[in-house]
C-alpha positions in Angstrom: 35.4 51.1 24.4 37.5 54.3 24.5 39.8 54.5 21.5 41.4 57.4 19.8 44.2 56.7 17.4 46.1 59.5 15.7 48.1 59.1 12.5 49.6 61.2 9.7 52.3 63.1 11.6 55.8 63.5 10.3 58.4 66.0 9.2 57.4 68.8 6.9 59.2 71.9 5.6 58.3 75.3 6.9 55.5 76.7 4.8 54.2 73.3 3.9 51.0 71.4 4.8 50.1 68.2 6.6 46.9 66.5 7.5 46.6 64.4 10.6 43.8 62.1 11.4 42.2 60.5 14.5 40.2 57.3 14.2 37.8 56.8 17.1 35.7 54.1 18.7 31.9 54.3 18.4 31.7 55.0 22.1 33.8 58.1 21.8 32.1 59.3 18.6 28.5 58.9 20.0 29.1 60.0 23.6 31.3 63.1 23.1 29.8 66.5 22.9 32.9 67.8 21.3 36.3 66.7 20.1 39.4 68.4 19.0 43.2 68.6 18.9 45.7 69.8 21.4 49.5 69.9 21.1 52.2 69.8 23.6 56.0 70.3 23.7 58.2 69.2 26.6 58.0 71.4 29.7 55.2 73.5 28.3 51.5 73.3 29.0 49.2 71.8 26.5 47.8 74.2 23.9 44.3 73.5 22.7 44.5 74.0 19.0 41.1 73.3 17.5 37.8 72.0 18.6 34.5 70.9 17.0 31.2 70.2 18.6 28.3 68.0 17.7 26.8 70.7 15.5 30.1 71.1 13.7 30.7 74.5 15.3 34.5 75.0 15.4 36.9 77.1 17.4 40.6 77.7 16.9 43.5 79.0 19.0 44.7 82.4 17.8 48.0 80.9 16.9 46.5 78.7 14.2 43.5 80.6 13.1 43.4 80.9 9.3 46.0 78.2 8.8 44.4 75.1 10.4 41.1 73.5 9.7 39.3 70.9 11.8 36.7 68.6 10.3 35.1 65.3 10.9 33.7 62.4 8.9 30.7 61.0 10.8 30.5 57.9 8.5 34.1 56.9 9.2 34.3 58.3 12.7 37.5 60.1 11.9 38.6 63.5 13.0 41.0 65.5 10.9 43.2 68.5 11.3 44.5 70.1 8.1 47.5 72.2 8.8 48.7 74.8 6.2 51.5 77.3 6.2 53.3 75.4 9.0 56.0 77.2 11.0 58.6 76.0 13.4 56.3 77.0 16.3 53.9 74.3 15.2 56.4 71.5 16.0 54.8 69.5 18.8 53.1 66.2 19.7 49.5 66.5 18.5 46.8 64.7 20.5 43.2 64.0 19.5 40.9 64.4 22.5 37.3 64.2 23.6 35.4 65.7 26.5 34.4 63.8 29.6 30.7 64.6 29.4 28.2 65.8 32.0 29.7 66.0 35.4 33.3 66.3 34.2 34.1 69.7 35.5 35.7 72.4 33.5 35.5 73.5 30.0 37.7 73.0 26.9 38.6 74.5 23.6 38.1 78.0 24.9 34.6 77.4 26.0 33.4 75.6 23.0 33.0 72.4 25.1 31.1 72.7 28.3 33.2 69.9 29.9 36.9 69.4 30.1 38.8 66.9 28.1 39.0 63.4 29.4 39.9 61.0 26.6 42.9 61.3 24.4 45.0 59.3 22.0 48.7 58.4 22.1 49.6 61.4 19.9 51.3 61.9 16.6 54.5 63.9 16.2 54.7 66.9 13.9 58.1 68.4 13.1 58.5 71.5 11.0 62.0 71.6 9.5 63.9 74.1 7.3 
């Protein structure tokens, strides 16, 4: 069963922090080489924000490096994204995603994942306000 369910989004003041979570099904957790977060705003392409692979190697977009931290809890099958020092540019819908596995062409998270993203959740909105 493919299931990724994000939570924890909301409104936060500029400079503040927020942690969003993604609960996944066993299938996704066990079969995915890597998982991560991407964000999207209307009429713009998605921006892959942070990825983590099976060995817990991580990779971040330059726009969030030093401010965001991706982590995962294997026992709970939950993926997290801790976001600090938030700016207005961080306002977006945030999606949890997992790769499609062998044969799913492309790469993701700036080459961290050898396959492109295939599975994603419904998203959680983050709004940074003044």
